[in-house]
C-alpha positions, 0 to 999 in steps of 0.5 A: 499500500502506497500513500502521499504527505501533503504539506499545506501548513506553511505561511505563504509569506511570500505570496502574500500570506495567501492559501497556494493550495487554493489558487487555481490553474486551468480551472481547478485549484493546486489541490485538486491538480495534485489529488488529480495526479496521485490517484490512482497511484497512491491508496492513501492521502493525507493533508499536514496542516498548521492546526484543526481550523486550517483543517476546516478549510478541506472539511468539503473534500471527500475521504481526504484526510487533514491532521494538525501539527503536534509540533509547532514551528518546525516547518516541514519537517512538523508537518511531515512528523505529524502526517507519517504517524497517521499514513495507512501506507509504507511507502509514502511521496512526500508534496509541498502544496504549491506543485500544480504540476505533479507528473504521476509517472514520475511519482510512480517512478519513485515508488517502483525505485524504492520498492526495488531496493534497500532505500530509506529514500528516493530523491530527485536530484539536480545535482549533489547539493540541489535535491528535491526532498518535498517531491519524494518518496520515504520508508516510514520507519527511517521517518519516524526514526529520524524525527522522533529525535532530530537536531536540525529543521532541514530538509536536507539533513534529514535526507543526508542522514538516511539510505537515499538512492538520488535519482538524476533529473536526467532519468525524470525528463525521460518521463517529463520532458520539461520536467513541470513536476518540479515546478513550485509557485511562491508569489502570484506572479509565478502562477500568471506566467505559468498560465501564460506559458502553459495554459490551456486555450479558453480559461479565465487567468488565474483568480489568486486564493478562493 
């Protein structure tokens, strides 16, 4: 059984405080795009949010579980720690919520690689120093072992402590030539740019958050 954790608890300072998961691209919210991409690839999806009030924002989505951070002020690792304790499957795909172009074929590849070897994690890597820990697949137990008593708040420090398989971008490019799967939107102007470049004809321009 495979699971996914989507981290939605960031404060979105660079997006002016707007909720990026509700930004719209090609007529659907970012969250809808991500969930659609993961359908058929994972069996279980959990949203990791800041608090119960934020979880209420997703109550209208059938079958979607949302859990609030138990450990506050620890950034993505706090959401990851909460999420990995409740997901049903193993391994686990981890994603940020501002990536509307996630490619399900790439996600399937990451799962296939981790299931074929003794890896704690499979991480896309542009170079030895430039990696994608928030578009990656992990085994549950190594995550739990690290997150129970870590000293750093860095995702990269966590990955470096694991038996990780770094998957080169060239391997991923065969499935996603433009590497759109790694597109993350930090600002409204970033959304406007990808809507111009990749938007579907006839779609209305992005309207920010709902």
